[in-house]
PANUTI-392493 format. One line per 10 residues: number of its first residue (from 1); for each residue x, y, z of C-alpha. Coordinates in Angstrom, 2 decimals, padded with zeros to 5 digits. Example, Ala and Ser with C-alpha at 12.3 -4.5 7.8 and 13.67 -1.06 7.14 Angstrom:
1	012.30 -004.50 007.80; 013.67 -001.06 007.14
//
This chain:
1	097.31 128.38 090.75; 098.33 125.13 089.03; 100.49 126.58 086.27; 103.45 128.96 086.43; 101.27 131.76 085.03; 098.68 133.47 087.21; 094.99 133.43 086.28; 095.23 136.98 084.93; 098.33 136.24 082.89; 096.79 133.04 081.56
11	093.60 134.86 080.57; 095.56 137.52 078.67; 097.83 135.11 076.83; 094.89 132.90 075.87; 093.15 135.92 074.38; 096.26 136.67 072.32; 096.43 133.04 071.19; 092.76 133.04 070.20; 093.20 136.20 068.10; 096.38 134.92 066.42
21	095.36 131.40 065.38; 091.62 131.60 064.81; 090.45 129.79 061.61; 093.85 128.02 061.43; 094.48 124.30 061.38; 097.25 122.36 063.09; 099.91 121.66 060.45; 102.90 120.45 062.45; 103.55 119.00 065.91; 107.04 118.86 067.45
31	108.01 117.60 070.92; 111.24 118.51 072.77; 111.23 116.58 076.04; 108.49 118.08 078.21; 107.70 120.88 075.72; 105.19 120.58 072.88; 105.02 122.86 069.82; 101.91 123.11 067.62; 102.42 124.73 064.22; 099.55 126.79 062.75
41	101.05 128.02 059.48; 103.48 130.80 060.44; 102.31 130.82 064.07; 103.61 128.35 066.66; 102.05 127.53 070.02; 104.19 126.33 072.95; 102.85 124.15 075.77; 105.40 123.28 078.47; 105.00 121.04 081.53; 108.56 121.41 082.89
51	109.24 121.89 086.60; 108.33 125.49 087.57; 107.83 126.26 083.86; 104.30 125.02 083.10; 102.98 127.58 080.64; 101.38 128.24 077.25; 102.17 131.05 074.79; 102.98 131.83 071.16; 106.58 131.33 070.13; 109.00 131.29 067.21
61	109.49 128.23 065.02; 111.40 125.58 067.03; 114.53 123.87 065.81; 114.38 120.15 065.11; 115.14 117.87 068.04; 116.91 115.26 065.90; 115.22 112.49 067.89; 112.49 110.09 066.86; 109.01 111.33 067.85; 107.57 109.85 071.03
71	104.40 107.76 071.15; 102.55 110.75 072.63; 103.72 112.98 069.77; 102.63 110.40 067.17; 099.21 110.13 068.83; 098.80 113.90 068.75; 099.68 113.99 065.07; 097.07 111.33 064.39; 094.22 113.22 066.10; 095.17 116.90 065.70
81	096.92 117.36 062.33; 094.48 119.15 060.03; 092.03 120.01 062.80; 091.23 123.69 063.50; 091.46 125.02 067.04; 087.90 125.97 067.96; 088.03 126.95 071.63; 090.73 127.82 074.20; 089.61 128.00 077.83; 091.75 129.71 080.48
91	091.45 129.36 084.22; 092.60 126.47 086.39; 095.05 125.58 083.66; 094.31 125.70 079.94; 092.01 123.59 077.71; 092.29 123.60 073.91; 089.49 122.10 071.79; 090.09 120.98 068.19; 087.83 120.09 065.24; 084.52 118.27 065.45
101	085.85 114.98 066.86; 085.92 116.24 070.45; 089.74 116.12 070.67; 091.16 118.43 073.30; 094.45 119.12 075.05; 094.32 119.69 078.81; 097.24 121.58 080.39; 097.44 121.33 084.16; 100.11 121.43 086.85; 103.06 119.74 085.12
111	100.85 117.52 082.97; 099.57 117.72 079.41; 096.93 115.20 078.38; 095.04 114.35 075.20; 091.31 113.55 075.42; 089.00 112.38 072.66; 085.41 112.55 073.79; 085.36 111.29 077.36; 088.48 109.13 077.02; 092.02 110.07 078.03
121	094.36 108.64 075.41; 097.79 109.70 076.62; 099.79 112.42 078.36; 103.19 113.66 079.49; 104.37 115.12 082.79; 103.30 114.03 086.27; 099.73 113.01 085.46; 099.03 109.39 086.41; 098.50 107.14 083.37; 094.88 106.19 082.68
131	093.83 103.31 080.47; 092.32 104.53 077.22; 089.23 102.38 077.71; 088.47 103.74 081.17; 086.28 106.78 081.88; 087.86 110.22 082.02; 089.58 111.02 085.27; 091.42 114.10 086.40; 095.24 114.24 086.54; 095.10 115.02 090.28
141	092.38 115.16 092.97; 092.38 119.00 092.86; 091.83 119.29 089.10; 088.32 118.90 087.74; 087.48 117.31 084.41; 086.87 119.94 081.67; 083.22 120.77 081.17; 081.75 119.10 078.01; 081.09 121.33 075.00; 077.33 120.99 075.26
151	077.30 122.76 078.65; 078.38 126.09 077.09; 075.88 127.29 074.46; 078.28 130.15 073.65; 080.70 127.62 072.16; 078.11 126.44 069.65; 077.80 130.03 068.44; 081.59 130.31 068.23; 081.69 127.07 066.24; 079.09 128.34 063.76
161	081.10 131.53 063.27; 084.29 129.49 062.77; 086.42 131.49 065.20; 088.37 130.64 068.32; 086.93 131.98 071.55; 088.24 132.29 075.13; 085.96 131.21 077.97; 086.88 131.89 081.59; 086.92 128.89 083.91; 084.09 128.49 086.38
171	086.62 127.36 089.02; 087.05 129.95 091.77; 090.42 128.63 092.95; 091.64 128.27 096.53; 090.76 130.94 099.09; 093.52 133.30 100.09; 095.30 133.23 096.75; 093.79 136.35 095.20; 097.10 138.23 095.12; 098.89 135.44 093.24
181	095.98 134.73 090.92; 095.56 138.38 089.95; 099.21 139.33 089.50; 100.35 140.39 086.03; 104.10 140.44 085.42; 103.95 140.80 081.64; 101.53 143.67 080.97; 098.61 143.59 078.57; 098.39 142.73 074.92; 099.93 142.94 072.39
191	103.05 140.71 072.39; 102.49 139.26 075.85; 103.74 135.90 074.48; 107.13 137.39 073.58; 107.49 138.85 077.09; 106.60 135.50 078.66; 109.12 133.74 076.39; 111.84 136.23 077.39; 111.02 135.80 081.08; 111.36 132.01 080.95
201	114.48 132.23 078.78; 116.15 134.25 081.54; 114.86 131.78 084.15; 116.33 128.98 082.05; 119.70 130.74 082.21; 119.64 130.55 085.99; 118.58 126.90 085.95; 121.37 125.98 083.54; 123.92 127.89 085.60; 122.88 126.01 088.72
211	123.04 122.75 086.78; 126.52 123.68 085.54; 127.70 124.39 089.08; 126.25 121.09 090.29; 128.10 119.21 087.55; 131.30 121.12 088.35; 131.03 120.27 092.06; 130.51 116.59 091.26; 133.50 116.64 088.91; 135.62 118.36 091.55
221	134.77 115.62 094.06; 135.73 112.92 091.55; 139.01 114.68 090.82; 139.78 114.96 094.55; 139.32 111.20 094.92; 141.43 110.58 091.82; 144.26 112.78 093.14; 144.28 110.78 096.37; 144.42 107.47 094.49; 147.22 108.56 092.15
231	149.18 110.04 095.07; 148.82 106.70 096.87; 150.17 104.89 093.78; 153.11 107.28 093.65; 153.83 106.62 097.33; 153.91 102.88 096.58; 156.49 103.51 093.85; 158.79 105.00 096.47; 159.16 101.48 097.89; 160.95 100.25 094.75
241	164.37 100.86 096.32; 163.39 098.78 099.36; 162.21 095.86 097.19; 165.44 095.91 095.18; 167.51 096.04 098.37; 165.66 093.08 099.87; 166.11 091.09 096.66; 169.85 091.79 096.64; 170.15 090.75 100.31; 168.32 087.49 099.64
251	170.65 086.71 096.71; 173.73 087.56 098.82; 172.69 085.33 101.74; 170.93 082.61 099.75; 173.37 079.91 100.91; 172.62 080.72 104.57; 168.81 080.62 104.34; 166.33 077.75 104.31; 164.60 076.85 101.05; 161.20 078.19 102.21
261	160.24 080.46 105.09; 157.66 083.09 106.05; 160.30 085.49 107.37; 164.08 085.55 107.35; 166.62 087.70 109.18; 169.79 088.75 107.37; 172.53 091.29 108.04; 172.20 094.53 106.09; 175.37 094.61 103.99; 174.44 097.98 102.45
271	174.48 099.95 105.70; 175.75 099.15 109.19; 175.32 095.38 108.98; 172.41 095.44 111.40; 169.92 092.58 111.32; 167.04 093.11 108.86; 163.78 091.14 108.83; 162.35 090.32 105.38; 158.81 088.94 105.04; 158.51 086.25 102.33
281	155.69 084.45 100.54; 155.85 080.87 101.88; 154.32 079.51 098.68; 157.61 080.22 096.89; 161.25 079.47 097.60; 163.64 082.14 098.86; 165.16 082.35 095.38; 161.75 082.84 093.78; 160.93 085.54 096.36; 164.15 087.37 095.49
291	163.31 087.27 091.76; 159.77 088.55 092.48; 161.13 091.44 094.54; 163.46 092.48 091.72; 160.60 092.37 089.23; 158.36 094.37 091.56; 161.07 097.00 091.96; 161.51 097.19 088.19; 157.77 097.65 087.59; 157.51 100.37 090.21
301	160.51 102.27 088.87; 159.19 102.09 085.30; 155.77 103.32 086.38; 156.94 106.11 088.66; 157.53 108.72 085.96; 154.18 108.03 084.31; 152.34 108.15 087.63; 154.08 111.41 088.60; 153.08 112.92 085.24; 149.52 111.67 085.73
311	149.42 113.21 089.21; 150.49 116.59 087.80; 147.78 116.42 085.11; 145.02 115.45 087.54; 146.10 118.07 090.08; 146.12 120.79 087.39; 142.66 119.74 086.22; 141.35 119.76 089.79; 142.77 123.25 090.40; 141.25 124.52 087.15
321	137.78 123.13 087.94; 137.97 124.52 091.48; 138.98 127.97 090.21; 136.19 128.00 087.64; 133.66 126.94 090.26; 134.67 129.62 092.76; 134.97 132.40 090.18; 131.74 131.47 088.38; 133.62 131.25 085.07; 131.75 129.64 082.26
331	128.42 131.21 083.16; 126.66 132.29 080.03; 124.67 135.40 079.34; 122.61 134.07 076.48; 120.54 130.94 076.06; 122.43 130.09 072.89; 125.73 129.66 074.73; 124.34 127.28 077.35; 123.53 123.70 076.32; 120.01 122.77 077.37
341	120.10 119.74 079.64; 117.40 117.38 078.41; 117.34 114.66 081.03; 114.56 112.77 079.28; 116.75 112.18 076.20; 120.09 112.16 078.02; 122.36 109.33 076.94; 125.45 108.18 078.82; 128.69 109.10 077.15; 130.50 106.12 075.65
351	134.19 105.43 076.27; 136.15 103.83 073.46; 137.12 100.21 074.21; 140.76 100.85 073.39; 143.77 103.05 074.07; 145.30 104.60 070.98; 149.04 104.85 070.32; 150.92 106.03 067.24; 153.92 104.66 065.41; 156.69 106.91 064.09
361	155.01 107.16 060.67; 151.70 108.20 062.27; 150.02 104.78 062.03; 147.43 104.32 064.80; 147.65 101.24 067.04; 144.67 100.25 069.21; 145.12 098.38 072.50; 142.09 096.87 074.27; 141.23 097.92 077.82; 140.05 094.58 079.23
371	138.32 091.28 078.42; 134.97 092.75 077.31; 136.67 095.72 075.67; 138.93 093.29 073.80; 135.87 091.59 072.29; 134.35 094.94 071.32; 137.61 096.14 069.77; 138.25 092.95 067.81; 134.75 092.12 066.58; 133.11 095.57 066.30
381	135.86 098.10 065.57; 138.43 096.10 063.61; 137.99 095.30 059.90; 138.70 091.90 058.41; 142.00 093.00 056.82; 143.36 094.73 059.94; 146.38 093.23 061.69; 145.59 091.62 065.06; 148.25 090.79 067.69; 148.37 089.05 071.08
391	151.02 087.56 073.34; 151.26 083.81 072.72; 150.03 081.58 075.59; 150.06 084.59 077.97; 147.06 086.71 079.08; 147.09 090.19 077.63; 145.30 092.87 075.65; 144.12 092.55 072.06; 146.10 094.84 069.77; 144.75 095.98 066.39
401	146.51 097.93 063.64; 143.77 099.54 061.47; 145.33 099.33 058.01; 142.44 100.45 055.76; 143.88 098.20 052.99; 147.40 099.59 053.41; 150.53 097.42 053.69; 151.84 096.67 057.18; 155.46 097.80 057.53; 158.01 096.01 059.67
411	158.45 099.01 061.99; 154.72 099.27 062.66; 154.59 095.50 063.31; 157.41 095.81 065.87; 155.68 098.78 067.52; 152.37 096.90 067.79; 154.14 093.78 069.10; 155.94 095.89 071.72; 152.61 097.27 072.93; 151.09 093.78 072.99
421	153.95 092.58 075.19; 153.77 095.63 077.46; 149.99 095.20 078.03; 150.30 091.55 079.05; 151.49 089.40 081.93; 154.86 089.08 080.17; 155.66 092.78 080.33; 158.79 092.18 082.47; 160.30 089.53 080.18; 163.09 090.38 077.76
431	161.91 087.97 075.03; 158.19 087.57 074.29; 156.42 085.49 071.64; 153.73 087.49 069.81; 151.07 085.83 067.63; 149.68 087.95 064.81; 147.20 087.43 062.00; 144.47 089.21 060.05; 141.25 089.88 061.92; 139.19 087.74 059.51
441	140.90 084.57 060.79; 139.59 085.01 064.34; 136.55 083.42 065.96; 135.14 084.30 069.37; 134.97 081.63 072.06; 131.39 081.55 073.37; 131.01 082.34 077.08; 134.64 083.38 077.51; 135.14 087.17 077.23; 138.38 088.08 075.51
451	139.18 084.57 074.24; 139.45 083.81 070.52; 140.56 080.99 068.22; 142.77 081.54 065.16; 142.60 079.55 061.95; 145.85 081.08 060.64; 148.65 082.84 062.48; 152.32 083.76 062.51; 154.64 084.09 065.52; 157.18 086.82 066.15
461	159.82 086.44 068.86; 160.22 089.98 070.14; 163.16 091.41 072.08; 161.87 094.34 074.14; 163.52 097.66 073.26; 163.06 100.13 076.17; 163.57 103.15 073.91; 160.87 101.97 071.47; 158.46 101.29 074.33; 159.11 104.71 075.88
471	158.46 106.43 072.54; 155.19 104.57 072.06; 153.91 105.25 075.58; 154.48 108.98 075.10; 152.01 108.97 072.20; 149.16 107.43 074.25; 145.74 108.90 073.69; 142.94 107.44 075.84; 139.41 107.74 074.36
//
């Protein structure tokens, strides 16, 4: 048995198909992934080559896929539209013969192929591709080429009568498979197609549920790793007090220490006065090391609350996904409530190249994620009249205020400048110079991601306001 249906089931459904669409011509052809639909007026014929779902039966009118037709679908439309179905042969698969041109569709184990005369033109599924100019070959060593029309004199009689006929295959099948070949799970006519469709719809439910659980398990693993990383970042923030203490000790004993050193020993004035070893960066002076330690402590303290909030969010999401996975929540009971996973047309989800913040008046402010994202934000998302900002002579993110021909207020400008300073290397400075201009005055530097030249600009010297920055960061929405 090379299709999901047994020989008996295939024989019965082919008889129903022959009775339903005799004297009818192919009017429409639609392809959804590995499933093909042939429209014969009000009747539709389904041919599927999906894994464990290779079958043929009548069906309801399919919904549009919304995608451009494949090359195979276009080829079928060229050769089959307007042609009547003359013969359907059941047995070791299913063969459908159309019109007088010798066009035929051959359904085998997970392959559907189009032949014209003795040439194979195209196919879908697991059948190996065959050049259209080469002689006909079978899709696999176990599948024989369909017998030409001239071999069966009965078909000539059927053609003269203008009706579709069903001819049993001459293939006897593999020995020992009588029980599987003769089984009949769907009863006899009429409406065997509807029972087959219902059976595979229920099977599809199980497949989609297993796919959902697989996706949930993968997401749970990613969330576990993310929780560990965020917890590690939070643990690093706990060292802020130590960095500040070391910086204060270096300032207090600066007159006693050499200008540069890899490690110094000072008395701990904050506790018992015991000797404390402090490791330094020998590339910098002791004074510069003390300043760096204070800045590091400040960054860690500022980030701690955000990281703790992020850890709570990620932990809650992990617990929710784990609970849903263990309880089986989200399993559907109807095919309509489960999205069909079409891996052939699956497209990766796109992440926006910017983080979105909002000013007090609701104005959106976009902040680029990195060098390549900065280019995408500036030259693909921003309009020519939008306001563009960047820290002057300091690496940082591109910031865009999408104005949509509105006037830029002073408050929004200060908010955008604050975000530009925060997402730059000058985030710890109290005064930062911000360059701003309209997007239309920018030109990209070739071969340098994130770098631009400006033909017109203004400069704003910004004094960082912690309260303004805190308000803006609370409105963050990451796409």
